[in-house]
C-alpha positions in Angstrom: -29.9 148.5 358.2 -28.3 148.0 361.5 -26.2 145.0 362.5 -24.5 144.0 365.8 -20.7 143.6 366.0 -18.5 142.6 368.9 -16.0 145.1 370.1 -13.1 144.2 372.4 -12.5 146.4 375.5 -8.9 146.6 376.5 -7.4 148.1 379.6 -4.0 149.8 379.6 -2.0 148.6 382.6 -1.1 151.4 385.0 -0.1 151.3 388.7 -3.7 152.1 389.6 -5.2 149.4 387.4 -2.6 146.8 388.5 -3.4 147.5 392.1 -7.2 147.3 391.4 -6.7 143.9 389.6 -4.5 142.6 392.4 -7.1 143.6 395.0 -9.8 141.9 393.0 -7.8 138.7 392.5 -6.9 138.7 396.2 -10.5 139.1 397.3 -11.6 136.3 395.0 -8.8 134.1 396.4 -9.8 134.7 400.0 -13.4 134.0 399.1 -12.5 130.7 397.5 -10.4 129.7 400.5 -13.3 130.5 402.8 -15.6 128.3 400.6 -13.1 125.4 400.9 -13.2 125.8 404.7 -17.0 125.9 404.7 -17.2 122.8 402.5 -14.9 120.9 404.8 -17.0 121.9 407.8 -20.2 120.9 406.0 -18.6 117.5 405.0 -17.8 116.7 408.6 -21.3 117.8 409.7 -23.0 115.5 407.1 -20.6 112.6 407.9 -21.5 112.9 411.6 -25.3 113.0 410.8 -24.8 109.7 408.9 -27.6 110.4 406.4 -25.5 109.6 403.3 -22.8 106.9 402.8 -19.4 108.4 403.9 -17.7 107.5 400.6 -20.3 109.3 398.5 -20.2 112.3 400.8 -16.4 112.4 400.7 -16.3 112.1 396.9 -18.8 114.9 396.3 -17.1 117.3 398.7 -13.6 116.5 397.5 -14.7 117.3 394.0 -16.1 120.7 395.0 -13.0 121.5 397.1 -10.7 120.4 394.2 -12.5 122.7 391.7 -12.0 125.7 394.1 -8.4 124.9 394.7 -7.8 124.8 390.9 -9.4 128.3 390.7 -7.1 129.5 393.5 -4.1 128.1 391.6 -5.3 130.0 388.4 -5.6 133.2 390.4 -2.1 132.8 391.9 -0.8 132.4 388.3 -2.7 135.5 387.2 -1.2 137.4 390.1 2.3 136.3 389.2 1.7 137.3 385.5 0.3 140.6 386.5 3.5 141.4 388.5 5.6 140.6 385.5 3.7 142.7 382.9 5.2 146.1 382.1 3.2 149.2 382.6 1.4 150.2 379.3 0.5 146.6 378.4 -3.0 146.2 377.1 -5.2 143.6 378.8 -8.4 142.3 377.3 -11.1 143.2 379.9 -14.3 142.3 378.1 -16.3 142.5 375.0 -19.4 144.6 374.2 -21.9 144.7 371.4 -21.9 147.7 369.0 -24.6 148.6 366.5 -23.2 149.3 363.1 -25.3 151.1 360.5 -24.8 149.7 357.0 -26.4 150.7 353.7 -26.2 149.6 350.0 -22.9 150.8 348.5 -20.9 150.4 351.8 -17.8 148.3 351.7 -18.6 145.0 353.4 -14.9 144.5 354.5 -14.8 148.0 356.1 -18.0 147.1 358.0 -16.4 144.0 359.4 -13.2 145.7 360.7 -12.8 144.9 364.3 -12.7 147.8 366.7 -11.2 148.1 370.1 -12.0 150.4 373.0 -8.9 151.3 375.0 -9.4 152.3 378.6 -6.9 153.8 380.9 -7.9 154.1 384.6 -11.6 153.9 383.8 -11.5 156.6 381.1 -11.9 155.8 377.4 -8.6 156.8 375.8 -9.0 155.6 372.2 -11.2 153.7 369.8 -9.1 151.8 367.3 -9.9 149.9 364.1 -7.9 146.7 363.7 
C-alpha cells in the first residue's frame, strides 16, 4: 500500500541564496508599495466621481492600503532577520508530498519518521530522517 507523507524542504543559507531571497523580498516590497500608490490614486478617482459615499470609499481603501503596509512591515522584518542569520543556517522553504510504500510487517513508527530535503543553491544536498 502507498501512503502520502509531508516532507519539509529546507534551504541552506549561502551568500547566493541570501542574495536571491533579498532580491525576492525587495521586489515584493516594491510591488506592494506600487499597489499602495495605485490604491490611493483609485480612491481619489472614485471620490471625484462621487458614485459612492466618501466615508465608505475612504474606509475600504484605507483597509486595503493598511493590509499592504502590514505586509511591507513583515517583509522589512524578514530582511532584517535574513541579514542577521549566519551562513549555513537552514531555512524552511516549503513542504512537498512524498509517496511511501508500506506493507504488512513494516514498523509503523519508522514509516512515520519525518524526512527533510536539504537544498544548497538549488541542488539537493541531503535527505534526512528526523
